[in-house]
C-alpha positions as CSV (number, residue, x, y, z in Angstrom):
1,M,23.1,23.9,8.7
2,V,20.7,21.7,10.5
3,T,17.0,21.6,9.2
4,T,14.4,21.4,12.0
5,A,11.3,19.3,11.4
6,V,8.0,18.2,12.8
7,M,7.2,14.5,12.3
8,I,3.5,13.8,11.6
9,G,3.0,10.0,12.2
10,A,5.5,8.1,14.3
11,G,4.8,4.6,12.9
12,Q,6.8,2.4,10.7
13,R,8.0,5.0,8.1
14,G,8.0,7.9,10.6
15,F,10.2,6.2,13.2
16,Y,12.2,3.7,11.2
17,T,12.9,5.7,8.1
18,F,12.7,9.4,8.7
19,G,13.4,9.2,12.4
20,A,16.4,6.9,11.8
21,Y,17.8,9.3,9.2
22,A,17.8,12.1,11.8
23,A,19.2,10.0,14.5
24,D,22.1,9.0,12.2
25,R,22.7,12.5,10.9
26,P,21.8,15.0,13.6
27,E,23.9,17.6,11.8
28,E,21.4,17.5,8.9
29,L,18.0,16.9,10.4
30,R,16.6,17.5,13.9
31,F,13.0,16.8,15.0
32,V,11.4,19.4,17.3
33,A,7.9,17.9,17.4
34,V,6.1,14.6,16.9
35,V,2.4,14.0,16.2
36,D,0.9,10.6,16.8
37,P,-2.3,9.5,18.6
38,D,-0.5,6.6,20.2
39,P,1.3,7.7,23.4
40,R,3.7,4.7,23.2
41,R,4.8,5.7,19.7
42,R,5.3,9.3,20.8
43,A,7.3,8.2,23.8
44,R,9.5,5.9,21.6
45,F,10.1,8.8,19.2
46,V,11.0,11.2,21.9
47,A,13.3,8.7,23.5
48,A,15.3,8.8,20.2
49,H,14.8,12.5,19.6
50,P,14.7,14.3,22.9
51,T,14.1,17.8,21.4
52,A,10.7,16.7,20.1
53,R,7.6,18.1,21.6
54,E,4.7,15.7,21.8
55,F,1.3,16.3,20.2
56,S,-1.5,13.8,20.1
57,A,-3.4,15.4,17.1
58,V,-2.6,17.3,14.0
59,T,-5.0,20.0,14.9
60,T,-3.2,20.7,18.1
61,L,0.1,20.9,16.3
62,L,-1.3,23.3,13.7
63,E,-2.8,25.5,16.5
64,A,0.8,26.0,17.8
65,G,1.8,27.8,14.6
66,R,5.0,27.2,12.6
67,F,8.1,26.5,14.8
68,A,10.2,24.4,12.5
69,D,11.6,24.6,8.9
70,V,9.8,21.6,7.4
71,A,7.0,19.0,8.1
72,I,7.3,15.4,7.2
73,V,3.9,13.6,6.9
74,A,3.9,9.8,7.3
75,S,0.5,9.2,8.9
76,P,-2.0,6.8,7.4
77,D,-3.2,7.6,3.8
78,R,-6.6,9.0,4.8
79,F,-5.0,11.6,7.1
80,H,-2.4,12.9,4.6
81,H,-4.6,15.7,3.1
82,E,-5.5,17.3,6.5
83,A,-1.9,17.2,7.7
84,A,-0.2,18.4,4.5
85,T,-2.6,21.2,3.7
86,G,-2.5,22.4,7.2
87,A,1.3,22.4,7.3
88,L,1.5,24.2,3.9
89,G,-0.9,26.8,5.1
90,L,1.3,27.6,8.1
91,G,4.3,28.0,5.7
92,Y,6.0,24.7,6.2
93,D,7.8,23.0,3.3
94,V,6.4,19.5,3.3
95,L,7.8,16.0,2.5
96,L,4.7,13.8,2.0
97,E,4.6,10.0,2.1
98,K,2.9,8.3,-0.9
99,P,0.2,8.0,-1.9
100,M,-0.5,11.8,-1.7
101,A,-4.0,11.3,-0.4
102,A,-6.8,8.7,-0.2
103,T,-8.7,10.2,-3.1
104,L,-7.8,11.8,-6.4
105,A,-9.8,14.9,-5.4
106,D,-7.7,15.4,-2.2
107,S,-4.5,14.8,-4.2
108,I,-5.5,17.5,-6.6
109,D,-6.3,19.9,-3.8
110,L,-2.8,19.3,-2.3
111,V,-1.2,20.5,-5.5
112,R,-3.5,23.6,-5.5
113,T,-2.6,24.3,-1.9
114,A,1.1,24.1,-2.6
115,E,0.7,26.4,-5.5
116,R,-1.4,28.9,-3.6
117,T,0.9,29.0,-0.6
118,G,4.1,29.0,-2.6
119,R,5.6,26.2,-0.5
120,T,7.4,23.1,-1.6
121,L,5.4,19.9,-1.5
122,A,7.5,16.9,-2.3
123,V,6.1,13.4,-2.5
124,A,8.3,10.5,-1.4
125,H,8.5,8.8,-4.7
126,V,11.6,7.0,-3.6
127,L,12.3,5.1,-6.8
128,R,13.4,8.3,-8.6
129,H,16.1,8.6,-6.0
130,T,17.6,5.1,-6.4
131,P,20.8,4.4,-8.4
132,F,18.9,1.7,-10.3
133,F,16.2,3.9,-11.8
134,A,18.7,6.8,-12.3
135,A,20.8,4.4,-14.5
136,L,17.7,3.1,-16.3
137,R,16.5,6.6,-17.0
138,E,19.9,7.6,-18.4
139,V,19.8,4.7,-20.9
140,V,16.3,5.6,-22.0
141,A,17.0,9.3,-22.3
142,S,20.2,8.7,-24.3
143,G,18.3,7.4,-27.3
144,R,20.3,4.3,-27.6
145,L,17.2,2.1,-27.5
146,G,15.8,4.1,-30.5
147,E,12.1,4.8,-30.7
148,I,10.4,3.1,-27.7
149,V,7.8,0.7,-29.1
150,T,6.6,-1.3,-26.1
151,V,7.2,-1.3,-22.3
152,T,6.4,-4.1,-19.9
153,H,6.8,-3.1,-16.2
154,R,6.0,-5.6,-13.4
155,E,5.5,-4.9,-9.7
156,N,6.0,-8.4,-8.2
157,V,4.9,-8.2,-4.6
158,S,6.1,-11.1,-2.6
159,A,3.5,-13.5,-1.3
160,F,4.2,-12.7,2.4
161,H,4.2,-9.0,1.7
162,M,0.8,-9.3,0.1
163,A,-0.6,-11.3,3.0
164,H,0.9,-8.8,5.5
165,S,-0.2,-5.5,4.0
166,F,-3.2,-6.3,1.7
167,V,-4.9,-9.3,3.2
168,R,-4.3,-8.9,6.9
169,G,-3.1,-5.4,7.2
170,N,-3.8,-1.7,6.7
171,W,-4.9,-1.9,3.1
172,A,-7.0,-5.1,3.2
173,R,-10.5,-3.4,3.1
174,S,-11.4,-1.2,0.1
175,A,-13.8,0.9,2.2
176,E,-11.0,1.8,4.6
177,A,-7.9,2.2,2.3
178,T,-6.7,3.5,-1.0
179,P,-6.8,0.9,-3.8
180,M,-3.8,-1.4,-4.0
181,I,-3.0,-0.1,-7.5
182,V,-2.7,3.4,-6.0
183,Q,-0.9,2.4,-2.8
184,K,1.7,0.2,-4.5
185,C,1.9,1.4,-8.1
186,C,1.8,5.2,-7.8
187,H,5.6,4.6,-7.7
188,D,5.6,2.6,-10.9
189,F,3.3,5.0,-12.8
190,D,5.6,7.8,-11.7
191,I,8.7,6.1,-13.1
192,L,6.9,5.3,-16.4
193,A,5.8,9.0,-16.8
194,W,9.3,10.2,-15.9
195,N,11.0,7.9,-18.4
196,L,8.7,7.9,-21.3
197,D,7.9,11.7,-21.5
198,S,4.6,11.2,-23.4
199,P,1.1,11.5,-21.9
200,V,-1.0,8.4,-21.7
201,A,-3.8,8.7,-24.3
202,R,-5.9,5.6,-23.6
203,L,-6.0,3.3,-20.6
204,S,-7.8,0.1,-19.6
205,S,-7.4,-2.3,-16.7
206,M,-8.4,-5.7,-15.4
207,G,-7.9,-7.5,-12.1
208,S,-9.6,-9.1,-9.2
209,L,-9.2,-10.9,-5.9
210,L,-8.5,-14.4,-7.2
211,H,-6.9,-16.4,-4.4
212,F,-7.8,-15.2,-0.9
213,H,-11.3,-16.7,-0.5
214,P,-12.6,-19.3,2.0
215,D,-13.1,-21.9,-0.7
216,R,-9.4,-21.7,-1.5
217,A,-8.3,-22.6,2.0
218,P,-6.3,-25.8,2.4
219,A,-8.0,-28.7,4.2
220,G,-7.7,-28.4,8.0
221,A,-6.8,-24.7,7.9
222,T,-7.7,-22.9,11.2
223,A,-8.9,-19.4,11.7
224,R,-5.5,-18.3,13.1
225,C,-2.1,-19.5,12.2
226,S,-1.3,-19.9,15.9
227,D,-4.3,-22.1,16.7
228,P,-2.0,-24.0,15.6
229,C,-2.7,-24.5,12.0
230,P,-1.6,-28.0,10.7
231,V,-1.1,-26.9,7.1
232,A,2.6,-27.3,6.2
233,D,4.6,-25.0,4.0
234,C,1.9,-22.3,3.7
235,P,3.6,-19.3,2.1
236,F,1.4,-17.0,4.1
237,D,2.0,-18.6,7.6
238,A,2.0,-15.8,10.2
239,R,4.4,-17.8,12.3
240,R,7.1,-16.6,10.0
241,Y,7.0,-13.4,12.1
242,L,8.7,-15.5,14.8
243,N,11.9,-15.8,12.8
244,P,14.6,-14.2,15.0
245,A,16.4,-12.9,11.9
246,W,13.5,-10.6,11.2
247,R,14.2,-7.5,13.2
248,G,12.9,-4.8,11.0
249,W,9.9,-4.6,8.6
250,P,7.5,-6.4,8.7
251,V,7.8,-7.5,12.3
252,H,8.0,-4.0,13.8
253,V,4.7,-3.2,12.2
254,I,2.8,-5.9,14.1
255,T,4.4,-5.1,17.5
256,D,6.9,-2.9,19.3
257,D,7.9,-5.9,21.5
258,L,10.2,-7.9,19.3
259,S,10.8,-10.6,21.9
260,P,9.5,-14.1,21.1
261,A,6.7,-13.6,23.6
262,G,5.8,-10.2,22.1
263,R,5.6,-11.6,18.6
264,S,3.6,-14.6,19.7
265,L,1.1,-12.4,21.4
266,A,0.7,-10.2,18.3
267,I,0.1,-13.3,16.1
268,A,-2.4,-14.8,18.6
269,N,-4.4,-11.6,19.2
270,G,-3.7,-9.2,16.3
271,P,-5.0,-9.0,12.7
272,W,-1.7,-10.3,11.4
273,G,-2.3,-13.8,12.8
274,R,-5.5,-14.5,10.9
275,C,-5.8,-17.1,8.2
276,V,-5.5,-15.3,4.9
277,Y,-8.4,-17.3,3.4
278,T,-10.9,-16.1,6.0
279,A,-9.4,-12.7,7.0
280,G,-12.0,-10.9,4.9
281,S,-9.8,-9.0,2.4
282,D,-11.7,-7.6,-0.6
283,V,-8.9,-5.9,-2.5
284,V,-7.3,-7.3,-5.7
285,D,-4.4,-9.7,-5.6
286,H,-3.5,-9.0,-9.2
287,Q,-4.2,-6.2,-11.7
288,V,-3.0,-5.4,-15.2
289,V,-3.1,-1.9,-16.7
290,T,-2.7,-1.4,-20.5
291,M,-1.8,2.1,-21.8
292,E,-1.3,3.7,-25.2
293,L,0.8,6.8,-25.1
294,E,0.3,9.8,-27.4
295,S,3.7,8.9,-28.9
296,G,2.2,5.5,-30.0
297,T,4.2,3.5,-27.5
298,S,2.3,0.6,-25.8
299,V,2.8,0.1,-22.1
300,V,1.6,-2.8,-19.8
301,L,1.9,-2.5,-16.1
302,V,1.4,-5.8,-14.1
303,M,0.9,-5.8,-10.4
304,H,0.4,-9.0,-8.4
305,G,0.9,-10.4,-4.9
306,H,2.1,-13.9,-5.6
307,S,5.8,-13.5,-6.2
308,G,8.5,-15.6,-4.8
309,D,10.6,-12.6,-4.0
310,E,10.1,-8.8,-3.9
311,T,11.1,-7.4,-7.3
312,R,10.2,-5.0,-10.0
313,T,11.1,-6.3,-13.5
314,M,10.9,-4.4,-16.7
315,R,11.6,-4.6,-20.4
316,Y,11.8,-1.6,-22.9
317,D,11.8,-2.6,-26.5
318,G,13.0,0.1,-28.8
319,S,13.7,0.2,-32.6
320,L,17.5,-0.2,-31.9
321,A,17.9,-2.1,-28.7
322,T,16.1,-3.8,-25.8
323,L,16.6,-3.0,-22.2
324,R,15.9,-5.7,-19.5
325,G,16.0,-4.7,-15.9
326,R,15.5,-6.2,-12.4
327,F,15.2,-4.1,-9.3
328,G,15.4,-5.7,-6.0
329,R,17.8,-8.4,-4.8
330,D,20.6,-8.7,-7.3
331,S,19.5,-5.7,-9.3
332,S,20.7,-5.6,-12.9
333,I,20.2,-3.7,-16.2
334,E,21.3,-5.0,-19.6
335,V,20.9,-3.6,-23.1
336,V,20.7,-5.9,-26.1
337,D,21.7,-4.3,-29.4
338,H,19.4,-5.5,-32.2
339,A,22.0,-5.1,-35.0
340,T,24.9,-7.0,-33.4
341,G,23.2,-9.0,-30.6
342,A,25.8,-7.6,-28.2
343,I,24.7,-7.5,-24.6
344,E,25.9,-4.7,-22.4
345,T,25.6,-4.7,-18.6
346,I,24.9,-1.2,-17.3
347,P,26.7,-0.2,-14.1
348,I,24.5,0.6,-11.2
349,G,25.6,2.7,-8.2
350,V,25.7,1.1,-4.7
351,P,22.5,1.9,-2.9
352,E,22.4,3.1,0.7
353,G,19.4,2.4,2.9
354,G,16.0,1.0,2.2
355,H,14.1,0.9,-1.1
356,G,17.3,0.4,-3.0
357,G,18.7,3.7,-1.7
358,G,15.5,5.7,-2.3
359,D,14.7,6.3,1.3
360,V,18.0,8.1,2.0
361,G,18.0,9.7,-1.5
362,V,14.6,11.3,-1.2
363,I,15.3,12.8,2.2
364,Q,18.7,14.2,1.1
365,E,17.2,15.7,-2.0
366,F,14.4,17.3,-0.1
367,L,16.7,18.8,2.5
368,A,19.1,20.1,-0.1
369,A,16.3,21.7,-2.1
370,V,14.8,23.4,0.9
371,A,18.2,24.7,2.0
372,A,18.9,26.1,-1.5
373,S,15.4,27.4,-2.0
374,R,15.0,25.4,-5.2
375,P,12.4,22.8,-6.3
376,P,13.4,19.2,-5.5
377,L,13.7,16.5,-8.2
378,T,10.0,15.9,-8.0
379,V,7.3,18.1,-6.7
380,A,3.6,17.4,-6.2
381,A,2.7,18.8,-9.6
382,D,4.9,16.2,-11.2
383,S,3.7,13.4,-8.8
384,L,0.0,14.1,-9.4
385,E,0.2,12.4,-12.9
386,S,1.1,9.1,-11.3
387,H,-2.0,9.3,-9.1
388,V,-4.2,10.4,-12.0
389,L,-3.1,7.2,-13.8
390,A,-3.5,5.0,-10.7
391,F,-7.0,6.2,-9.9
392,A,-8.0,6.0,-13.5
393,A,-6.7,2.4,-13.6
394,E,-9.0,1.5,-10.7
395,Q,-12.0,3.2,-12.3
396,A,-11.3,1.3,-15.6
397,R,-11.0,-2.0,-13.7
398,L,-14.3,-1.5,-12.0
399,T,-16.2,-0.3,-15.0
400,G,-14.5,-2.1,-17.9
401,E,-14.1,1.2,-19.7
402,V,-11.2,2.2,-22.0
403,L,-10.6,5.6,-20.7
404,D,-9.8,8.6,-22.9
405,M,-7.1,10.1,-20.6
406,A,-7.2,13.6,-21.9
407,R,-10.9,13.8,-21.1
408,F,-10.3,12.0,-17.7
409,R,-7.5,14.5,-16.8
410,A,-9.5,17.5,-17.8
411,E,-12.6,16.4,-15.8
412,A,-10.6,15.3,-12.8
413,T,-7.9,18.0,-12.5
414,G,-9.2,21.1,-14.3
415,G,-5.7,21.6,-15.6
416,V,-3.8,21.2,-12.3
417,G,-0.5,19.3,-12.4
418,R,1.8,18.3,-15.2
419,Q,1.5,15.3,-17.6
420,R,5.2,14.7,-18.0
421,G,7.8,13.8,-15.4
């Protein structure tokens, strides 16, 4: 049976992820409406999904009442709360892009709204739906590592991704966007909470914007990469968008015209062509979060934007064995037995689609759950803990506090949500 849906936000995720899924599987998902303030994006979406009615604003969509099974929200972070609460209030089951909302208070209100309306609110925490993290969770849950003593989890954001999203792009200014630790690492906090099954008792964090300052600019650097800038081998050179092999993300974020002329125009005139050293970003380019769980396990989460490739790497040291993992290109998991020294390579299923298979997986799980009237793998009450931890980490970074997380949760949430995955 086909599920009908309204698409709120027809940008990169709305069109290229959720829209592409429906175009490939019309027997599973059919869009009957699209909301976006940009008429060009609406037209592009309707061209691919002719049954979709056009709306320029969420308020107009909500005034039309409920006329589909589900709503998918992929608008910018600061608009998530209005769209998702409105859709839940009309009786839609909702699949919501992460982060849940731009503030912790709005994230908590989303959980309350879902509970009050009795509707499903699923957050697109795609990592839970990847073959890699399913295999990692199976190892941890099996007990073969013994008692988990320490965990180190690294979110290694590639240098160009950092420049694209957090120096030149939508999350470059703290006054206009969610903190980078929330935007990028709510996924990672979610995976840690899911795997370790013990609430965080204490949390501290440090980090800053280290590199992207005018005084770090190479000699001769120009205001825009297309001026042209004479600096050779700059890892942040915006002229990399001209690479004809780049047909998807991140090029389709900077322009809908993927011709050489269209790309050049976007670099010359848009925000993505600015020199990273003078673009005016004020968000962190590295942050470390240290956590002590109630179980006694110590956890360190490292996020940074200066990686040679886009990977997540992790190490779980238990009393019996050590797990080492790499998620990204050439994903791998191995377990080293402490008694014998034997190294076992853990088989990982073959992913389908973006985010290591998580994009397809999260949509399929949501549609199956709605069709069967059951909760999906993760609902907002579960996802909230990752946001509590991420917003707490940003507070700890700014204040230098070591946070008592039981007190932080109680004061912030009033008992809403669940502490374990």
